C-alpha positions in Angstrom: 20.3 -4.7 -14.3 19.5 -3.8 -10.8 17.3 -0.9 -11.7 15.0 -3.2 -13.8 14.9 -5.7 -11.0 14.1 -2.9 -8.5 11.2 -1.9 -10.7 9.9 -5.5 -11.0 10.1 -6.0 -7.2 8.5 -2.6 -6.4 5.7 -3.1 -8.9 4.9 -6.6 -7.7 5.1 -5.7 -4.0 3.1 -2.5 -4.6 0.2 -4.3 -6.2 0.3 -7.3 -3.8 0.5 -5.1 -0.7 -1.7 -2.3 -2.1 1.0 0.3 -1.6 2.2 3.0 -4.0 5.6 2.1 -5.5 6.7 5.6 -4.5 6.3 4.5 -0.8 8.5 1.4 -1.1 12.0 1.9 0.1 15.2 -0.2 0.0 14.9 -0.8 3.7 11.2 -1.5 3.7 10.3 -4.8 5.4 8.1 -6.8 3.2 6.4 -8.7 6.0 6.4 -6.3 9.0 6.1 -3.0 7.2 4.2 -3.8 4.0 2.0 -6.7 5.2 3.4 -9.1 2.7 4.1 -12.8 3.3 6.5 -15.6 2.4 4.2 -16.8 -0.4 4.3 -13.4 -2.0 8.1 -13.5 -1.9 8.2 -16.9 -3.5 5.7 -15.9 -6.2 7.8 -12.8 -6.9 11.0 -14.8 -7.2 9.2 -17.3 -9.5 8.0 -14.4 -11.7 11.5 -12.9 -11.9 13.0 -16.3 -12.8 10.4 -16.6 -15.7 11.2 -13.1 -16.8 14.9 -13.9 -17.0 14.5 -17.4 -18.3 16.1 -19.0 -15.2 15.2 -22.5 -14.0 15.6 -22.7 -10.2 14.2 -25.2 -7.8 12.1 -23.6 -5.0 13.9 -26.0 -2.7 17.2 -24.3 -3.5 15.7 -20.9 -2.9 14.2 -22.1 0.4 17.5 -23.5 1.6 19.2 -20.2 0.7 16.5 -18.2 2.6 17.0 -20.4 5.6 20.7 -19.4 5.7 20.2 -15.8 4.7 16.6 -14.5 5.1 15.4 -11.8 2.7 13.2 -9.4 4.6 13.7 -6.0 3.1 13.1 -4.8 -0.4 16.8 -4.4 -0.8 17.4 -8.0 0.3 14.9 -9.2 -2.3 16.4 -7.2 -5.1 19.9 -8.6 -4.1 18.4 -12.2 -3.9 16.8 -11.7 -7.3 20.0 -10.5 -8.9 21.9 -13.5 -7.3 19.3 -15.9 -8.8 19.8 -14.2 -12.2 23.6 -14.6 -11.8 23.9 -18.0 -10.2 20.6 -19.9 -10.8 20.4 -23.2 -8.8 24.1 -22.6 -7.9 22.9 -20.0 -5.4 23.6 -22.4 -2.5 27.2 -22.7 -3.5 27.6 -19.0 -4.2 29.3 -16.9 -1.5 26.7 -14.3 -1.0 
């Protein structure tokens, strides 16, 4: 569920940004506040898809992110949950 995804996201971002998981909040900005980047976001989403056995084209994720950017940890958790639920249908999903 969302709690597991939260843990995966916080763990990955914490290691990638050299920040303690306890310092990561739902509203934390992955790029501005935590010095992450878009490649980190894509790698995190790819890892989550592998974990949940989902096949999603990065092109689909990129198109979705153009329409609805994911900048905060909460956004990333929501996006990951949507990928788990919708897979490549994320573009057609009303998110």
